[in-house]
N, CA, C and O atoms as CSV, one atom per row, in Angstrom:
chain,resi,resn,atom,element,x,y,z
A,1,MET,N,N,0.684,-1.191,-0.026
A,1,MET,CA,C,0.021,0.027,0.122
A,1,MET,C,C,0.744,1.312,0.040
A,1,MET,O,O,1.298,1.687,1.073
A,2,MET,N,N,0.834,2.086,-1.070
A,2,MET,CA,C,1.646,3.272,-1.152
A,2,MET,C,C,0.792,4.538,-0.876
A,2,MET,O,O,-0.269,4.756,-1.460
A,3,ARG,N,N,1.273,5.259,-0.052
A,3,ARG,CA,C,0.569,6.549,0.213
A,3,ARG,C,C,1.284,7.687,-0.645
A,3,ARG,O,O,2.470,7.665,-0.972
A,4,SER,N,N,0.390,8.656,-0.943
A,4,SER,CA,C,0.912,9.794,-1.657
A,4,SER,C,C,1.838,10.711,-0.745
A,4,SER,O,O,1.544,10.989,0.417
A,5,LYS,N,N,2.773,11.071,-1.271
A,5,LYS,CA,C,3.873,11.864,-0.522
A,5,LYS,C,C,3.787,13.368,-0.894
A,5,LYS,O,O,4.805,14.052,-0.801
A,6,LYS,N,N,2.639,13.902,-1.303
A,6,LYS,CA,C,2.494,15.313,-1.702
A,6,LYS,C,C,2.725,16.125,-0.465
A,6,LYS,O,O,2.124,15.895,0.584
A,7,GLY,N,N,3.672,17.152,-0.621
A,7,GLY,CA,C,3.936,18.026,0.523
A,7,GLY,C,C,2.947,19.193,0.680
A,7,GLY,O,O,2.486,19.748,-0.317
A,8,GLN,N,N,2.657,19.523,1.785
A,8,GLN,CA,C,1.734,20.587,2.105
A,8,GLN,C,C,2.607,21.851,2.165
A,8,GLN,O,O,3.552,21.953,2.947
A,9,GLY,N,N,2.266,22.735,1.363
A,9,GLY,CA,C,3.056,23.945,1.363
A,9,GLY,C,C,2.257,25.198,0.950
A,9,GLY,O,O,1.061,25.085,0.683
A,10,LEU,N,N,2.822,26.269,0.895
A,10,LEU,CA,C,2.270,27.579,0.374
A,10,LEU,C,C,2.272,27.564,-1.027
A,10,LEU,O,O,3.304,27.312,-1.650
A,11,SER,N,N,1.109,27.834,-1.627
A,11,SER,CA,C,1.068,27.975,-3.085
A,11,SER,C,C,1.858,29.158,-3.586
A,11,SER,O,O,2.156,30.093,-2.843
A,12,LEU,N,N,2.198,29.098,-4.887
A,12,LEU,CA,C,2.946,30.277,-5.439
A,12,LEU,C,C,2.142,31.583,-5.262
A,12,LEU,O,O,2.707,32.624,-4.925
A,13,ASN,N,N,0.813,31.514,-5.494
A,13,ASN,CA,C,-0.055,32.715,-5.433
A,13,ASN,C,C,0.135,33.326,-4.074
A,13,ASN,O,O,0.423,34.515,-3.939
A,14,VAL,N,N,-0.030,32.500,-3.072
A,14,VAL,CA,C,0.052,33.056,-1.600
A,14,VAL,C,C,1.426,33.836,-1.401
A,14,VAL,O,O,1.481,34.930,-0.839
A,15,ILE,N,N,2.417,33.234,-1.866
A,15,ILE,CA,C,3.895,33.772,-1.694
A,15,ILE,C,C,3.926,35.132,-2.455
A,15,ILE,O,O,4.462,36.102,-1.919
A,16,ILE,N,N,3.369,35.222,-3.678
A,16,ILE,CA,C,3.428,36.491,-4.479
A,16,ILE,C,C,2.527,37.539,-3.732
A,16,ILE,O,O,2.938,38.688,-3.569
A,17,ILE,N,N,1.386,37.165,-3.313
A,17,ILE,CA,C,0.449,38.184,-2.626
A,17,ILE,C,C,1.122,38.645,-1.325
A,17,ILE,O,O,1.013,39.838,-1.039
A,18,ALA,N,N,1.820,37.815,-0.488
A,18,ALA,CA,C,2.467,38.156,0.583
A,18,ALA,C,C,3.639,39.099,0.378
A,18,ALA,O,O,3.820,40.029,1.164
A,19,ALA,N,N,4.442,38.883,-0.664
A,19,ALA,CA,C,5.552,39.742,-1.100
A,19,ALA,C,C,4.988,41.136,-1.558
A,19,ALA,O,O,5.567,42.177,-1.249
A,20,LEU,N,N,3.920,41.119,-2.253
A,20,LEU,CA,C,3.397,42.395,-2.760
A,20,LEU,C,C,2.803,43.241,-1.553
A,20,LEU,O,O,2.863,44.470,-1.546
A,21,ALA,N,N,2.258,42.540,-0.592
A,21,ALA,CA,C,1.656,43.209,0.641
A,21,ALA,C,C,2.882,43.890,1.416
A,21,ALA,O,O,2.858,45.045,1.841
A,22,LEU,N,N,3.885,43.063,1.529
A,22,LEU,CA,C,5.096,43.660,2.262
A,22,LEU,C,C,5.751,44.819,1.558
A,22,LEU,O,O,6.252,45.732,2.215
A,23,ILE,N,N,5.765,44.813,0.183
A,23,ILE,CA,C,6.316,45.938,-0.540
A,23,ILE,C,C,5.383,47.173,-0.289
A,23,ILE,O,O,5.871,48.285,-0.087
A,24,VAL,N,N,4.186,46.979,-0.305
A,24,VAL,CA,C,3.097,48.102,-0.106
A,24,VAL,C,C,3.399,48.666,1.327
A,24,VAL,O,O,3.490,49.880,1.509
A,25,LEU,N,N,3.542,47.809,2.277
A,25,LEU,CA,C,3.706,48.307,3.723
A,25,LEU,C,C,5.004,49.131,3.741
A,25,LEU,O,O,5.000,50.228,4.300
A,26,VAL,N,N,6.147,48.639,3.136
A,26,VAL,CA,C,7.278,49.337,3.130
A,26,VAL,C,C,7.279,50.717,2.393
A,26,VAL,O,O,7.977,51.653,2.785
A,27,VAL,N,N,6.533,50.783,1.404
A,27,VAL,CA,C,6.308,52.047,0.703
A,27,VAL,C,C,5.465,53.021,1.485
A,27,VAL,O,O,5.757,54.214,1.559
A,28,LEU,N,N,4.320,52.440,2.116
A,28,LEU,CA,C,3.548,53.377,3.006
A,28,LEU,C,C,4.369,53.878,4.203
A,28,LEU,O,O,4.217,55.036,4.592
A,29,ALA,N,N,5.218,53.058,4.786
A,29,ALA,CA,C,6.079,53.397,5.901
A,29,ALA,C,C,6.989,54.614,5.513
A,29,ALA,O,O,7.133,55.597,6.241
A,30,ALA,N,N,7.589,54.449,4.291
A,30,ALA,CA,C,8.528,55.412,3.827
A,30,ALA,C,C,7.836,56.800,3.567
A,30,ALA,O,O,8.363,57.871,3.869
A,31,ILE,N,N,6.611,56.673,2.980
A,31,ILE,CA,C,5.839,57.917,2.691
A,31,ILE,C,C,5.467,58.532,4.084
A,31,ILE,O,O,5.573,59.747,4.250
A,32,PHE,N,N,5.072,57.778,4.997
A,32,PHE,CA,C,4.693,58.352,6.316
A,32,PHE,C,C,5.951,59.059,7.010
A,32,PHE,O,O,5.839,60.174,7.517
A,33,ILE,N,N,7.012,58.431,7.004
A,33,ILE,CA,C,8.237,58.881,7.585
A,33,ILE,C,C,8.642,60.290,6.904
A,33,ILE,O,O,8.969,61.266,7.579
A,34,GLN,N,N,8.592,60.290,5.680
A,34,GLN,CA,C,8.910,61.486,4.873
A,34,GLN,C,C,8.083,62.606,5.205
A,34,GLN,O,O,8.581,63.689,5.511
A,35,GLN,N,N,6.714,62.386,5.157
A,35,GLN,CA,C,5.813,63.426,5.509
A,35,GLN,C,C,5.959,63.977,6.899
A,35,GLN,O,O,5.808,65.181,7.111
A,36,THR,N,N,6.253,63.108,7.859
A,36,THR,CA,C,6.498,63.486,9.282
A,36,THR,C,C,7.564,64.458,9.330
A,36,THR,O,O,7.416,65.510,9.952
A,37,GLY,N,N,8.725,64.149,8.659
A,37,GLY,CA,C,9.926,65.003,8.554
A,37,GLY,C,C,9.626,66.403,7.954
A,37,GLY,O,O,10.059,67.451,8.434
A,38,ILE,N,N,8.850,66.308,6.870
A,38,ILE,CA,C,8.387,67.586,6.256
A,38,ILE,C,C,7.574,68.490,7.247
A,38,ILE,O,O,7.744,69.708,7.298
A,39,PHE,N,N,6.710,67.833,8.002
A,39,PHE,CA,C,5.830,68.453,8.946
A,39,PHE,C,C,6.717,69.130,10.068
A,39,PHE,O,O,6.575,70.292,10.447
A,40,THR,N,N,7.580,68.300,10.507
A,40,THR,CA,C,8.354,68.804,11.619
A,40,THR,C,C,9.345,70.112,11.126
A,40,THR,O,O,9.583,71.063,11.871
A,41,SER,N,N,9.801,70.002,9.935
A,41,SER,CA,C,10.627,71.044,9.315
A,41,SER,C,C,9.719,72.268,9.278
A,41,SER,O,O,10.127,73.367,9.653
A,42,LYS,N,N,8.520,72.073,8.836
A,42,LYS,CA,C,7.665,73.436,8.715
A,42,LYS,C,C,7.393,74.042,10.157
A,42,LYS,O,O,7.373,75.256,10.361
A,43,LEU,N,N,7.207,73.180,11.039
A,43,LEU,CA,C,7.034,73.701,12.450
A,43,LEU,C,C,8.166,74.372,12.849
A,43,LEU,O,O,8.040,75.469,13.392
A,44,ASN,N,N,9.334,73.855,12.653
A,44,ASN,CA,C,10.546,74.612,13.225
A,44,ASN,C,C,10.768,75.894,12.385
A,44,ASN,O,O,11.209,76.899,12.944
A,45,LYS,N,N,10.480,75.895,11.077
A,45,LYS,CA,C,10.599,77.102,10.332
A,45,LYS,C,C,9.640,78.167,10.961
A,45,LYS,O,O,10.051,79.309,11.165
A,46,GLU,N,N,8.462,77.822,11.243
A,46,GLU,CA,C,7.496,78.759,11.855
A,46,GLU,C,C,7.978,79.318,13.249
A,46,GLU,O,O,7.804,80.486,13.596
A,47,ALA,N,N,8.599,78.359,14.004
A,47,ALA,CA,C,9.063,78.842,15.339
A,47,ALA,C,C,10.340,79.721,15.076
A,47,ALA,O,O,10.530,80.669,15.838
A,48,ASN,N,N,11.192,79.491,14.102
A,48,ASN,CA,C,12.334,80.446,13.906
A,48,ASN,C,C,11.892,81.729,13.398
A,48,ASN,O,O,12.474,82.757,13.746
A,49,THR,N,N,10.913,81.749,12.605
A,49,THR,CA,C,10.286,82.973,12.120
A,49,THR,C,C,9.761,83.787,13.200
A,49,THR,O,O,9.983,84.998,13.220
A,50,GLU,N,N,9.065,83.194,14.120
A,50,GLU,CA,C,8.524,83.739,15.304
A,50,GLU,C,C,9.602,84.414,16.196
A,50,GLU,O,O,9.459,85.527,16.702
A,51,LEU,N,N,10.700,83.621,16.335
A,51,LEU,CA,C,11.857,83.961,17.258
A,51,LEU,C,C,12.567,85.269,16.621
A,51,LEU,O,O,12.972,86.201,17.316
A,52,ILE,N,N,12.661,85.221,15.285
A,52,ILE,CA,C,13.304,86.440,14.584
A,52,ILE,C,C,12.516,87.602,14.771
A,52,ILE,O,O,13.072,88.689,14.931
A,53,SER,N,N,11.068,87.475,14.769
A,53,SER,CA,C,10.339,88.662,15.060
A,53,SER,C,C,10.441,89.187,16.455
A,53,SER,O,O,10.452,90.395,16.689
A,54,LEU,N,N,10.518,88.238,17.408
A,54,LEU,CA,C,10.765,88.679,18.693
A,54,LEU,C,C,12.094,89.192,19.001
A,54,LEU,O,O,12.267,89.937,19.966
A,55,LYS,N,N,13.163,88.784,18.131
A,55,LYS,CA,C,14.573,89.380,18.398
A,55,LYS,C,C,14.555,90.817,18.208
A,55,LYS,O,O,15.432,91.510,18.723
A,56,GLY,N,N,13.519,91.376,17.428
A,56,GLY,CA,C,13.552,92.854,17.264
A,56,GLY,C,C,13.397,93.684,18.502
A,56,GLY,O,O,13.688,94.879,18.539
A,57,THR,N,N,12.920,92.989,19.530
A,57,THR,CA,C,12.721,93.758,20.834
A,57,THR,C,C,13.784,93.471,21.762
A,57,THR,O,O,13.647,93.841,22.928
A,58,TYR,N,N,14.857,92.844,21.393
A,58,TYR,CA,C,16.072,92.596,22.225
A,58,TYR,C,C,16.852,93.891,22.572
A,58,TYR,O,O,17.007,94.793,21.748
A,59,GLY,N,N,17.273,93.927,23.678
A,59,GLY,CA,C,18.287,95.080,23.984
A,59,GLY,C,C,19.651,94.480,24.127
A,59,GLY,O,O,19.904,93.373,23.652
A,60,GLU,N,N,20.541,95.200,24.781
A,60,GLU,CA,C,21.880,94.629,24.947
A,60,GLU,C,C,21.911,93.293,25.788
A,60,GLU,O,O,22.668,92.364,25.508
A,61,CYS,N,N,21.045,93.278,26.817
A,61,CYS,CA,C,21.008,92.098,27.570
A,61,CYS,C,C,19.680,91.351,26.965
A,61,CYS,O,O,18.588,91.919,26.984
A,62,HIS,N,N,19.831,90.219,26.503
A,62,HIS,CA,C,18.790,89.441,25.872
A,62,HIS,C,C,18.812,88.016,26.249
A,62,HIS,O,O,19.786,87.557,26.846
A,63,PRO,N,N,17.753,87.261,25.923
A,63,PRO,CA,C,17.586,85.885,26.215
A,63,PRO,C,C,18.871,85.025,25.768
A,63,PRO,O,O,19.505,85.319,24.755
A,64,SER,N,N,19.151,84.122,26.460
A,64,SER,CA,C,20.379,83.246,26.119
A,64,SER,C,C,19.919,82.279,24.931
A,64,SER,O,O,18.740,82.150,24.603
A,65,ARG,N,N,20.887,81.679,24.383
A,65,ARG,CA,C,20.644,80.750,23.309
A,65,ARG,C,C,19.810,79.543,23.904
A,65,ARG,O,O,19.017,78.919,23.199
A,66,LEU,N,N,19.999,79.290,25.048
A,66,LEU,CA,C,19.201,78.160,25.797
A,66,LEU,C,C,17.657,78.520,25.884
A,66,LEU,O,O,16.764,77.692,25.706
A,67,ALA,N,N,17.478,79.709,26.148
A,67,ALA,CA,C,16.109,80.184,26.278
A,67,ALA,C,C,15.404,80.203,24.948
A,67,ALA,O,O,14.233,79.842,24.832
A,68,GLU,N,N,16.202,80.667,23.869
A,68,GLU,CA,C,15.637,80.653,22.488
A,68,GLU,C,C,15.373,79.250,21.991
A,68,GLU,O,O,14.364,78.993,21.334
A,69,THR,N,N,16.303,78.320,22.315
A,69,THR,CA,C,16.045,76.973,21.956
A,69,THR,C,C,14.851,76.309,22.687
A,69,THR,O,O,14.106,75.527,22.096
A,70,SER,N,N,14.702,76.617,23.899
A,70,SER,CA,C,13.514,76.164,24.742
A,70,SER,C,C,12.182,76.737,24.068
A,70,SER,O,O,11.124,76.109,24.005
A,71,PHE,N,N,12.394,78.015,23.578
A,71,PHE,CA,C,11.049,78.549,23.072
A,71,PHE,C,C,10.689,77.869,21.731
A,71,PHE,O,O,9.539,77.534,21.447
A,72,ILE,N,N,11.774,77.691,20.919
A,72,ILE,CA,C,11.577,76.970,19.614
A,72,ILE,C,C,10.838,75.493,19.813
A,72,ILE,O,O,9.891,75.134,19.112
A,73,ALA,N,N,11.369,74.761,20.789
A,73,ALA,CA,C,10.864,73.536,21.189
A,73,ALA,C,C,9.449,73.590,21.708
A,73,ALA,O,O,8.603,72.744,21.420
A,74,ALA,N,N,9.243,74.609,22.473
A,74,ALA,CA,C,7.814,74.724,23.073
A,74,ALA,C,C,6.793,75.196,22.026
A,74,ALA,O,O,5.619,74.827,22.061
A,75,PHE,N,N,7.283,76.018,21.102
A,75,PHE,CA,C,6.350,76.556,20.134
A,75,PHE,C,C,6.102,75.483,19.047
A,75,PHE,O,O,5.009,75.356,18.496
A,76,SER,N,N,7.089,74.784,18.798
A,76,SER,CA,C,6.841,73.677,17.757
A,76,SER,C,C,5.992,72.562,18.280
A,76,SER,O,O,5.235,71.951,17.526
A,77,ARG,N,N,6.101,72.277,19.575
A,77,ARG,CA,C,5.272,71.199,20.106
A,77,ARG,C,C,3.741,71.652,20.354
A,77,ARG,O,O,2.815,70.843,20.300
A,78,ALA,N,N,3.587,72.860,20.596
A,78,ALA,CA,C,2.241,73.379,20.969
A,78,ALA,C,C,1.273,73.320,19.859
A,78,ALA,O,O,1.628,73.355,18.680
A,79,GLU,N,N,0.076,73.232,20.236
A,79,GLU,CA,C,-1.081,73.350,19.183
A,79,GLU,C,C,-1.173,74.914,18.848
A,79,GLU,O,O,-0.740,75.741,19.651
A,80,PRO,N,N,-1.692,75.246,17.762
A,80,PRO,CA,C,-1.742,76.603,17.392
A,80,PRO,C,C,-2.340,77.512,18.346
A,80,PRO,O,O,-1.874,78.635,18.543
A,81,GLU,N,N,-3.356,77.059,18.941
A,81,GLU,CA,C,-4.023,77.893,20.001
A,81,GLU,C,C,-3.327,77.955,21.373
A,81,GLU,O,O,-3.768,78.664,22.278
A,82,ASP,N,N,-2.191,77.168,21.505
A,82,ASP,CA,C,-1.450,77.228,22.662
A,82,ASP,C,C,-0.003,77.856,22.538
A,82,ASP,O,O,0.789,77.971,23.473
A,83,GLN,N,N,0.210,78.245,21.226
A,83,GLN,CA,C,1.553,78.865,20.970
A,83,GLN,C,C,1.766,80.157,21.619
A,83,GLN,O,O,2.891,80.598,21.855
A,84,GLU,N,N,0.562,80.823,21.936
A,84,GLU,CA,C,0.769,82.130,22.631
A,84,GLU,C,C,1.389,81.952,23.956
A,84,GLU,O,O,2.017,82.893,24.440
A,85,ALA,N,N,1.274,80.836,24.590
A,85,ALA,CA,C,1.906,80.745,25.943
A,85,ALA,C,C,3.425,80.610,25.781
A,85,ALA,O,O,4.146,80.996,26.701
A,86,ALA,N,N,3.931,80.110,24.716
A,86,ALA,CA,C,5.341,79.916,24.404
A,86,ALA,C,C,5.769,81.358,24.191
A,86,ALA,O,O,6.753,81.782,24.798
A,87,ARG,N,N,5.064,82.156,23.337
A,87,ARG,CA,C,5.472,83.522,23.008
A,87,ARG,C,C,5.548,84.327,24.339
A,87,ARG,O,O,6.509,85.059,24.577
A,88,ASP,N,N,4.500,84.168,25.202
A,88,ASP,CA,C,4.546,84.972,26.419
A,88,ASP,C,C,5.697,84.604,27.346
A,88,ASP,O,O,6.238,85.447,28.061
A,89,ALA,N,N,6.027,83.428,27.316
A,89,ALA,CA,C,7.176,82.921,28.209
A,89,ALA,C,C,8.444,83.676,27.675
A,89,ALA,O,O,9.193,84.266,28.454
A,90,LEU,N,N,8.638,83.641,26.470
A,90,LEU,CA,C,9.922,84.275,25.924
A,90,LEU,C,C,9.840,85.821,26.077
A,90,LEU,O,O,10.838,86.462,26.404
A,91,ARG,N,N,8.651,86.407,25.840
A,91,ARG,CA,C,8.565,87.915,26.141
A,91,ARG,C,C,8.835,88.270,27.566
A,91,ARG,O,O,9.387,89.325,27.878
A,92,GLU,N,N,8.414,87.319,28.475
A,92,GLU,CA,C,8.695,87.540,29.899
A,92,GLU,C,C,10.206,87.471,30.096
A,92,GLU,O,O,10.727,88.323,30.816
A,93,THR,N,N,10.944,86.541,29.523
A,93,THR,CA,C,12.351,86.543,29.531
A,93,THR,C,C,13.043,87.769,28.938
A,93,THR,O,O,14.062,88.253,29.431
A,94,ILE,N,N,12.478,88.204,27.938
A,94,ILE,CA,C,12.963,89.436,27.211
A,94,ILE,C,C,12.860,90.562,28.267
A,94,ILE,O,O,13.826,91.284,28.514
A,95,ARG,N,N,11.642,90.696,28.892
A,95,ARG,CA,C,11.487,91.724,29.796
A,95,ARG,C,C,12.411,91.700,31.017
A,95,ARG,O,O,12.901,92.729,31.484
A,96,THR,N,N,12.623,90.488,31.506
A,96,THR,CA,C,13.511,90.272,32.531
A,96,THR,C,C,14.947,90.846,32.259
A,96,THR,O,O,15.545,91.653,32.971
A,97,CYS,N,N,15.388,90.271,31.083
A,97,CYS,CA,C,16.687,90.651,30.657
A,97,CYS,C,C,16.828,92.160,30.339
A,97,CYS,O,O,17.919,92.714,30.476
A,98,SER,N,N,15.839,92.759,29.956
A,98,SER,CA,C,15.993,94.221,29.471
A,98,SER,C,C,16.165,95.098,30.753
A,98,SER,O,O,16.698,96.202,30.648
A,99,PHE,N,N,15.746,94.654,31.907
A,99,PHE,CA,C,15.953,95.442,33.086
A,99,PHE,C,C,17.433,95.341,33.656
A,99,PHE,O,O,17.817,96.130,34.518
A,100,LEU,N,N,18.189,94.418,33.184
A,100,LEU,CA,C,19.538,94.307,33.598
A,100,LEU,C,C,20.414,95.141,32.598
A,100,LEU,O,O,20.532,94.904,31.396
A,101,ASP,N,N,20.977,96.106,33.265
A,101,ASP,CA,C,21.708,97.194,32.497
A,101,ASP,C,C,23.218,97.065,32.614
A,101,ASP,O,O,23.915,98.013,32.254
A,102,SER,N,N,23.728,96.038,33.056
A,102,SER,CA,C,25.324,95.883,33.113
A,102,SER,C,C,25.681,94.389,32.717
A,102,SER,O,O,25.001,93.424,33.064
A,103,PRO,N,N,26.789,94.320,31.977
A,103,PRO,CA,C,27.105,93.003,31.587
A,103,PRO,C,C,27.220,91.934,32.716
A,103,PRO,O,O,26.895,90.767,32.495
A,104,ALA,N,N,27.662,92.325,33.867
A,104,ALA,CA,C,27.828,91.440,35.085
A,104,ALA,C,C,26.461,91.036,35.481
A,104,ALA,O,O,26.258,89.849,35.740
A,105,ALA,N,N,25.432,91.964,35.558
A,105,ALA,CA,C,24.156,91.625,36.031
A,105,ALA,C,C,23.485,90.689,35.129
A,105,ALA,O,O,22.812,89.729,35.505
A,106,CYS,N,N,23.713,91.031,33.898
A,106,CYS,CA,C,23.037,90.158,32.788
A,106,CYS,C,C,23.692,88.824,32.856
A,106,CYS,O,O,22.924,87.867,32.957
A,107,GLU,N,N,24.911,88.594,32.821
A,107,GLU,CA,C,25.493,87.321,32.876
A,107,GLU,C,C,25.202,86.537,34.097
A,107,GLU,O,O,25.294,85.310,34.084
A,108,ALA,N,N,24.830,87.246,35.225
A,108,ALA,CA,C,24.462,86.559,36.455
A,108,ALA,C,C,23.127,85.837,36.261
A,108,ALA,O,O,22.887,84.843,36.946
A,109,ASN,N,N,22.282,86.270,35.395
A,109,ASN,CA,C,21.032,85.613,35.213
A,109,ASN,C,C,21.249,84.517,34.141
A,109,ASN,O,O,21.706,84.772,33.027
A,110,SER,N,N,20.882,83.257,34.561
A,110,SER,CA,C,21.158,82.103,33.613
A,110,SER,C,C,20.419,82.140,32.286
A,110,SER,O,O,20.838,81.556,31.287
A,111,ASP,N,N,19.262,82.876,32.325
A,111,ASP,CA,C,18.504,82.968,31.148
A,111,ASP,C,C,18.912,84.114,30.154
A,111,ASP,O,O,18.302,84.245,29.092
A,112,CYS,N,N,19.900,84.906,30.490
A,112,CYS,CA,C,20.218,86.060,29.694
A,112,CYS,C,C,21.711,86.062,29.304
A,112,CYS,O,O,22.555,85.432,29.940
A,113,ASP,N,N,21.989,86.834,28.184
A,113,ASP,CA,C,23.273,86.966,27.634
A,113,ASP,C,C,23.445,88.470,27.395
A,113,ASP,O,O,22.474,89.199,27.198
A,114,TRP,N,N,24.685,88.904,27.417
A,114,TRP,CA,C,24.981,90.338,27.011
A,114,TRP,C,C,25.377,90.300,25.615
A,114,TRP,O,O,26.200,89.477,25.214
A,115,GLN,N,N,24.833,91.144,24.869
A,115,GLN,CA,C,24.921,91.394,23.358
A,115,GLN,C,C,25.214,89.989,22.774
A,115,GLN,O,O,25.344,89.840,21.559
């Protein structure tokens, strides 16, 4: 008595469909990653533009680079309706620094730099 020794395996159609599905997933992931990068770049440009407009109010004692970087991060992360809070925080730092009229007093404040 001889039994059939046919192997049970995946058909060629199933393998092709699985390969195509994998390719589609890779392409979709690449598009998503690229669009996320573009979105982040646009947010940073908007934050930098806002920072430049606020730099017009700087005096000799002005916010430090760390304060500016913190503003860019907070502004970029915030929802459009919450971006005003980031602006207000930087404006408050600008006001604080503007009252310091000597290099020594300015440099003593960790949020401020002289010229």
